[in-house]
Every structure is written in structure tokens, then in C-alpha cells.
KOLLOLO-890420 format. One line per 3 residues: number of its first residue (from 1); their letters; for each residue z, x, y of N, C-alpha, C, O, CB. Coordinates in Angstrom, 3 decimals. Glycine has a CB too. Layout:
<sites>
NUM) A) Z/X/Y/Z/X/Y/Z/X/Y/Z/X/Y/Z/X/Y | ...
</sites>
This chain:
<sites>
1) XXX) 9.839/8.129/7.141/8.908/7.680/7.814/9.137/6.505/9.246/10.170/5.906/9.545/8.168/7.193/6.726 | 8.225/6.475/9.713/7.834/5.951/10.799/6.687/4.755/10.245/5.673/5.004/9.594/7.306/7.152/11.793 | 7.172/3.354/10.714/6.571/2.245/9.781/5.516/2.472/11.105/4.378/2.490/10.637/7.531/0.455/9.295
4) XXX) 5.486/2.610/12.243/4.721/2.517/13.260/3.249/3.658/13.262/2.180/3.410/13.820/5.758/2.718/14.425 | 3.575/4.874/12.505/2.756/5.904/12.593/2.062/5.699/10.775/1.035/6.279/10.422/3.747/7.502/13.111 | 2.672/5.010/10.077/2.341/4.937/9.118/0.939/3.213/9.265/-0.111/3.116/8.630/3.881/5.016/8.220
7) XXX) 1.320/2.512/9.956/0.398/1.371/10.432/-0.921/2.042/11.031/-2.094/1.981/10.663/1.172/0.404/11.615 | -0.314/2.687/12.061/-1.183/3.610/12.873/-2.623/4.270/12.152/-3.761/4.360/12.612/-0.197/4.824/13.283 | -1.928/4.776/10.529/-2.998/5.628/9.756/-3.421/4.532/9.176/-4.646/4.407/9.196/-2.595/6.876/8.738
10) XXX) -2.867/3.751/8.699/-3.836/2.463/8.143/-4.891/1.773/8.651/-5.927/1.452/8.068/-3.210/1.475/7.954 | -4.459/1.498/10.135/-5.215/0.539/10.823/-6.338/1.476/11.300/-7.435/0.944/11.468/-4.396/-0.272/11.997 | -6.253/2.460/11.481/-8.176/3.802/11.671/-8.407/3.850/10.842/-9.572/3.456/10.809/-8.490/5.493/12.101
13) XXX) -7.936/4.234/9.398/-8.762/4.120/8.342/-9.257/2.996/7.747/-10.309/3.227/7.151/-8.311/4.646/7.555 | -8.774/1.521/7.669/-9.267/0.669/7.712/-10.590/-0.028/8.642/-11.416/-0.887/8.333/-8.388/0.328/7.689 | -10.434/0.550/9.577/-11.437/0.446/10.789/-12.486/1.257/10.437/-13.519/0.588/10.419/-10.888/0.896/12.204
16) XXX) -12.694/2.531/10.118/-13.603/3.183/9.329/-13.996/2.561/8.218/-15.067/1.958/8.143/-13.199/4.299/9.002 | -13.276/2.646/7.404/-13.924/2.045/6.096/-14.730/0.181/6.100/-15.431/-0.435/5.297/-12.434/2.095/4.930 | -14.398/0.004/6.856/-15.340/-1.321/7.368/-16.517/-0.691/7.433/-17.485/-1.239/6.905/-15.001/-2.100/8.878
19) XXX) -16.671/0.545/8.072/-18.359/0.668/8.533/-18.606/1.821/7.139/-19.772/2.037/6.810/-18.775/1.551/10.663 | -17.851/2.287/6.628/-17.980/3.006/5.302/-17.089/3.450/3.967/-16.179/4.266/3.827/-18.318/3.962/5.676 | -17.597/2.767/3.276/-16.931/2.956/1.959/-15.995/5.041/1.497/-15.223/5.384/0.601/-18.608/2.476/0.753
22) XXX) -16.511/5.667/2.414/-16.020/6.777/2.371/-14.991/6.916/3.173/-14.795/8.047/3.617/-16.821/7.588/2.538 | -13.860/5.563/3.659/-13.322/5.635/3.155/-11.941/5.241/2.667/-10.894/5.167/3.310/-13.626/6.143/3.313 | -12.143/5.036/1.566/-11.263/4.377/0.945/-9.627/5.534/0.968/-9.440/6.713/1.267/-12.058/3.981/-0.642
25) XXX) -8.853/4.561/0.548/-7.144/5.783/0.665/-7.294/6.862/-0.580/-6.412/7.718/-0.649/-5.132/4.663/0.223 | -8.302/6.879/-1.524/-8.316/8.146/-2.058/-9.119/9.393/-1.862/-8.945/10.543/-2.263/-8.422/7.941/-3.051 | -10.284/8.694/-0.945/-11.121/9.703/-0.599/-10.450/10.449/0.504/-10.187/11.643/0.363/-12.458/9.199/-0.241
28) XXX) -10.073/9.603/1.930/-9.453/10.497/2.786/-8.459/10.589/2.278/-8.141/11.296/3.234/-9.328/10.276/4.032 | -7.002/10.569/1.276/-6.223/11.723/0.771/-7.307/12.819/-0.004/-6.764/13.922/0.060/-4.996/11.115/-0.323 | -8.098/12.887/-0.426/-8.795/14.084/-1.540/-9.118/14.622/-0.124/-8.289/15.483/0.168/-10.353/13.688/-2.947
31) XXX) -10.002/14.429/0.834/-10.523/15.171/1.747/-9.303/15.815/2.825/-9.660/16.740/3.554/-11.602/14.267/2.406 | -8.065/15.388/2.906/-7.135/15.288/3.726/-6.629/16.775/3.056/-6.510/17.837/3.668/-6.208/13.821/3.719 | -6.285/16.441/1.136/-5.667/17.473/0.784/-4.131/17.241/0.070/-3.273/17.980/-0.412/-5.669/18.242/1.977
34) XXX) -4.404/14.853/0.432/-2.912/15.133/-0.603/-3.011/13.921/-1.672/-3.937/13.112/-1.726/-1.105/14.959/0.423 | -1.932/13.956/-2.467/-2.166/12.508/-3.291/-2.782/11.674/-2.819/-3.318/11.905/-1.736/-1.167/11.777/-3.609 | -2.942/10.382/-3.450/-3.507/9.146/-2.840/-2.008/8.240/-2.794/-1.668/7.401/-1.959/-4.928/8.386/-3.896
37) XXX) -1.363/8.667/-3.837/0.086/7.669/-3.375/0.658/7.888/-2.639/1.396/7.062/-2.103/1.086/7.451/-4.029 | 0.514/9.713/-2.125/1.665/9.773/-1.024/1.065/9.480/-0.017/1.617/10.164/0.845/2.419/11.026/-0.768 | 0.074/8.748/0.585/-0.968/8.608/1.435/-0.624/6.915/1.994/-0.697/6.225/3.011/-2.539/8.933/0.559
40) XXX) -0.172/6.826/0.421/-0.121/4.907/0.156/1.250/4.847/0.282/1.734/3.742/0.039/-0.683/4.065/-1.595 | 2.197/5.944/0.673/3.672/5.617/0.596/3.433/5.522/2.602/3.510/4.483/3.258/5.027/7.197/-0.405 | 3.196/6.687/3.065/3.145/7.356/4.890/2.159/6.182/5.156/1.842/5.999/6.331/2.297/9.411/5.364
43) XXX) 1.596/5.302/4.125/0.546/4.511/4.914/2.041/2.488/5.194/2.139/1.601/6.042/-1.660/4.296/3.284 | 2.664/2.797/4.044/3.132/1.197/3.994/4.886/2.110/4.454/5.797/1.396/4.036/2.853/-0.029/1.833 | 5.319/3.126/5.005/6.571/3.181/5.714/7.261/3.425/4.811/8.404/3.660/5.202/7.040/2.137/6.450
46) XXX) 7.089/3.528/3.225/7.704/3.868/2.551/8.712/5.219/2.221/9.666/5.204/1.443/7.044/3.608/2.064 | 8.218/6.431/3.059/8.845/7.351/2.747/8.917/7.801/3.328/8.161/8.111/4.249/8.769/7.856/2.129 | 10.817/8.311/2.808/11.988/9.097/3.625/11.790/9.400/4.443/12.010/8.824/5.509/12.529/10.032/3.349
49) XXX) 11.233/10.555/4.256/10.720/12.351/5.113/9.469/12.390/5.783/8.443/12.166/5.142/10.422/13.775/3.940 | 9.417/12.741/7.436/8.143/13.021/7.111/7.668/14.100/7.042/8.066/15.040/7.730/7.483/12.558/7.687 | 6.745/14.176/6.218/6.129/15.775/5.364/6.756/17.117/6.249/7.432/17.063/7.276/3.947/15.952/5.465
52) XXX) 6.357/18.179/5.594/5.909/19.490/6.730/5.322/20.158/5.848/5.139/19.797/4.686/7.088/20.494/7.576 | 4.933/21.336/6.419/4.276/22.383/6.256/2.627/21.361/6.107/2.385/20.255/6.591/4.983/23.430/4.847 | 1.785/22.210/5.304/0.118/21.149/5.011/0.318/20.168/4.860/-0.629/19.644/5.447/-0.862/21.258/3.849
55) XXX) 1.062/19.175/4.364/1.181/18.368/4.219/0.830/17.399/5.757/0.157/16.398/6.006/2.244/18.509/3.536 | 1.682/18.319/6.537/1.903/17.822/7.880/0.363/17.327/8.260/-0.492/16.478/8.511/2.583/19.061/8.948 | 0.843/18.683/8.058/-1.041/19.248/9.262/-2.280/18.304/8.756/-3.224/18.129/9.526/-1.936/21.502/8.776
58) XXX) -2.273/17.626/7.306/-3.256/17.108/7.251/-2.496/15.950/7.981/-2.412/16.180/9.188/-3.968/17.046/5.933 | -2.028/14.996/7.669/-1.797/13.319/8.125/-1.707/13.927/9.538/-2.638/13.301/10.044/-0.173/12.204/7.451 | -1.228/14.726/10.548/-1.691/15.110/11.739/-2.867/15.356/12.217/-3.026/15.352/13.437/-1.254/15.883/11.960
61) XXX) -3.928/15.621/11.344/-5.583/15.429/10.987/-6.046/14.009/11.178/-6.616/13.476/12.129/-5.955/15.807/9.364 | -5.695/13.599/10.158/-5.820/12.191/9.820/-5.915/11.077/11.047/-6.676/10.205/11.467/-4.613/11.884/8.960 | -4.636/11.687/11.340/-4.419/10.984/12.888/-5.728/10.760/14.278/-6.050/9.817/15.001/-3.219/12.061/13.580
64) XXX) -6.119/11.993/14.137/-7.046/12.148/14.595/-8.724/11.037/14.602/-9.552/10.927/15.507/-6.962/13.280/14.099 | -8.700/10.470/13.403/-10.156/10.075/13.081/-10.382/9.041/14.502/-9.405/8.561/15.077/-10.339/9.163/11.305 | -11.430/8.850/14.842/-12.200/8.190/16.005/-12.494/7.185/15.583/-12.826/7.179/14.398/-13.323/8.748/16.556
67) XX) -12.507/6.049/16.248/-13.065/4.815/15.572/-14.757/4.798/16.365/-14.815/5.278/17.497/-11.890/3.200/15.970 | -15.682/4.404/15.918/-16.966/4.594/16.474/-17.610/3.786/17.840/-18.750/4.042/18.229/-17.761/4.326/15.375
</sites>
């Protein structure tokens, strides 16, 4: 897993969280349909392999979060 990808995801989520508490790691993971511990691993870059299938699609959707 690319640390750059994880940094990007975490940065976007934290930026949104400054404006809204609904962007906690648990809330975001629940919204996109993955476990919060898995999202945490992705953000830290500690996941060994890039996810496939539905999990990959969920993370790609998360990547599209727009900043205000």
C-alpha cells in the first residue's frame, strides 16, 4: 500500500473532520463499508497489498471526498 495514498486519504478525512465530526475514522469506514481498523492501516500505509473488489471501490470513492 502506498504511503502517499494513505496520506492523501487521511489528509482529506482530517480536513473534513475539522468542519464536521461525522468524518471520524469509524464513521467514514462505516459509510464506505469497511472496518475502521482496515481504514486505519490504509491511512498509515501498513497494509501489505492494495485492496481488491468491493473494498477497493469503497476506498476509491473515499478518495473523491471534496474539500469545502
